[in-house]
C-alpha positions in Angstrom: -234.8 -35.1 95.1 -234.4 -36.3 91.4 -232.7 -39.6 91.0 -231.4 -41.6 87.5 -233.3 -44.6 87.1 -230.7 -46.6 85.7 -229.2 -50.2 87.3 -226.0 -51.2 85.6 -226.9 -48.6 82.6 -230.7 -50.0 82.0 -233.5 -48.3 82.9 -236.0 -49.0 85.7 -239.5 -48.2 86.4 -240.1 -47.6 89.8 -243.7 -47.1 91.4 -245.2 -46.3 94.8 -244.8 -49.2 97.1 -247.3 -47.6 99.3 -245.5 -47.8 102.8 -243.4 -45.6 104.8 -239.5 -46.8 105.7 -237.9 -44.4 108.2 -241.4 -41.9 108.2 -240.5 -41.7 104.5 -241.8 -42.8 100.8 -240.7 -46.2 99.6 -240.5 -47.2 95.7 -240.7 -50.8 93.9 -239.3 -51.6 91.0 -241.6 -53.5 88.3 -238.3 -55.1 86.7 -237.4 -57.0 90.4 -239.8 -55.9 92.9 -237.2 -54.7 95.1 -238.3 -51.9 97.3 -236.6 -48.6 97.2 -236.2 -46.0 99.9 -236.9 -42.3 98.0 -234.3 -40.1 100.1 -231.3 -42.3 99.9 -232.6 -43.9 96.7 -231.4 -47.2 97.6 -232.9 -50.7 97.7 -233.7 -52.2 101.2 -235.7 -54.9 100.0 -235.5 -57.5 97.2 -233.1 -58.7 94.8 -231.0 -55.4 94.4 -230.9 -54.4 98.0 -228.0 -52.3 98.7 -228.2 -50.8 95.0 -228.2 -47.1 94.9 -229.3 -44.7 92.4 -227.4 -41.7 91.4 -228.7 -38.4 92.6 -229.1 -35.8 89.9 -228.7 -31.7 90.4 -232.4 -30.2 90.8 -233.9 -27.1 91.7 -237.1 -25.9 93.3 -238.4 -22.5 91.5 -241.9 -21.0 90.7 -243.2 -22.5 87.3 -243.2 -18.5 85.9 -239.7 -18.4 86.5 -238.6 -22.0 85.1 -240.6 -21.4 81.9 -239.2 -18.1 81.2 -235.8 -19.9 81.4 -237.1 -22.9 79.3 -240.1 -22.1 77.1 -240.4 -25.1 75.3 -240.6 -27.4 79.1 -243.3 -30.0 78.8 -244.6 -30.9 82.4 -247.1 -33.2 83.8 -250.5 -31.1 84.8 -252.2 -33.5 87.2 -254.6 -32.8 90.5 -253.0 -32.5 94.0 -253.6 -31.2 97.0 -251.4 -28.4 98.2 -248.6 -29.5 100.0 -248.4 -28.7 103.5 -244.9 -28.9 104.4 -243.1 -25.4 105.1 -239.1 -25.2 104.1 -239.1 -23.8 107.8 -239.6 -27.0 109.2 -237.0 -28.9 107.1 -232.9 -29.3 106.6 -231.3 -29.3 103.4 -229.3 -32.8 102.9 -226.4 -32.6 100.9 -224.3 -36.3 100.5 -221.2 -37.2 98.7 -220.3 -40.6 99.2 -220.3 -41.9 103.0 -220.4 -37.7 104.2 -223.1 -36.1 104.5 -224.3 -32.7 106.4 -228.0 -31.4 106.9 -228.5 -27.7 107.1 -231.6 -26.5 108.7 -233.3 -24.1 106.7 -233.7 -21.3 109.2 -230.1 -21.3 109.7 -229.2 -20.9 106.4 -231.7 -18.0 105.6 -230.4 -15.9 108.9 -226.7 -16.7 107.6 -227.3 -16.1 103.9 -225.0 -18.6 102.9 -223.5 -21.6 104.4 -220.3 -22.7 103.5 -219.2 -26.3 104.1 -216.9 -28.9 102.8 -218.5 -32.5 102.6 -216.4 -35.3 101.7 -213.8 -32.9 100.3 -216.5 -31.2 98.0 -216.7 -27.5 98.9 -220.3 -26.3 98.8 -222.3 -23.2 99.3 -226.2 -23.6 100.4 -228.3 -20.6 100.3 -232.1 -20.2 100.5 -234.1 -17.6 98.5 -236.3 -15.4 101.0 -238.8 -14.2 98.3 -240.4 -17.7 97.2 -238.8 -20.3 100.1 -236.6 -21.9 97.4 -233.2 -23.3 97.9 -230.0 -24.2 96.1 -226.8 -26.1 96.7 -223.7 -24.7 94.5 -220.1 -25.8 94.2 -217.6 -23.5 95.7 -214.7 -24.4 92.9 -214.2 -21.1 90.6 -211.0 -21.3 88.0 -209.4 -23.9 90.0 -209.6 -22.6 93.7 -211.9 -22.5 96.6 -214.1 -19.3 97.1 -215.8 -18.3 100.7 -219.3 -17.0 99.5 -221.2 -14.6 101.0 -224.9 -12.9 100.5 -225.8 -9.8 98.8 -229.1 -9.5 98.5 -230.5 -11.7 95.2 -226.5 -12.2 94.9 -223.7 -14.7 96.0 -220.4 -12.7 95.7 -217.0 -14.1 96.8 -215.4 -12.8 100.0 -212.3 -12.2 98.2 -213.9 -9.6 95.6 -213.4 -12.0 92.8 -216.8 -12.4 91.6 -220.5 -12.4 91.9 -223.5 -15.0 91.1 -226.9 -14.8 91.0 -228.4 -16.6 94.3 -230.7 -18.7 92.7 -229.1 -20.3 89.8 -225.4 -19.5 90.5 -224.9 -17.4 86.9 -222.2 -15.4 87.1 -222.8 -11.7 87.0 -219.0 -10.2 87.2 -215.6 -12.0 87.6 -214.1 -14.7 86.1 -214.5 -18.6 85.9 -218.1 -18.9 84.7 -221.0 -20.0 86.3 -221.5 -22.0 89.7 -221.6 -25.6 89.1 -225.1 -26.6 90.6 -224.9 -29.6 93.2 -227.5 -32.5 94.5 -229.2 -32.2 97.5 -232.8 -32.7 98.9 -235.0 -31.7 101.6 -235.7 -34.1 105.0 -237.2 -33.5 108.2 -234.3 -33.0 110.8 -235.5 -35.9 112.9 -235.8 -38.5 109.7 -232.4 -37.3 108.5 -231.1 -38.6 111.8 -232.7 -41.9 110.9 -230.8 -42.1 107.6 -227.6 -40.7 108.0 -226.7 -41.4 111.6 -222.9 -40.8 110.9 -223.8 -37.3 109.6 -224.1 -33.8 110.9 -226.1 -30.6 111.4 -224.8 -27.7 110.1 -224.6 -24.6 112.4 -223.0 -20.8 112.0 -220.7 -22.0 114.9 -219.9 -25.2 113.7 -221.1 -28.9 112.7 -222.9 -30.7 114.9 -222.4 -34.5 114.9 -225.9 -36.6 114.6 -224.2 -39.3 117.3 -223.6 -36.3 119.6 -219.5 -37.1 119.2 
């Protein structure tokens, strides 16, 4: 996940606070010493308690694929251990204001595309089988909402009005341009229930509320 590190228009410097909250990383800001929760980007202790950072759209992809599209990219090369987390263990979380949904990766993969509405925003979530990456797109095209389905490495509108690449939402046919990439992040399902007790889990058969109601 990627957050804009600004508070009231001023940049802040964040570091690893060293503790876990809700089984997830916490940060501290050098300016006030406030402690921040990484998944929700919110200060949970200190002078800035209750302040939230803006979540920005981001993508998870292979380095070779990224450099092919953005050859001038500069990246930090630092030694690190191999990530032991598998996407199959995770859920893709999409949040708009007070509303959120978690999309279990296995269910999204099986469905091809998860179409949903979150806080009045029509979204589509998809998982790339080839490299275990995922994407969240807006389903607004030319001022209307489309339903998307997976067709190989492309997404297509069920009404036949257009097709887009499944990894980046680039238009292949039709009108309306590329799909807008929306912010999202991965979380263990149990951790999602900790941070978003009022949320729900997307299932092909419908939404399952976290609180069981």
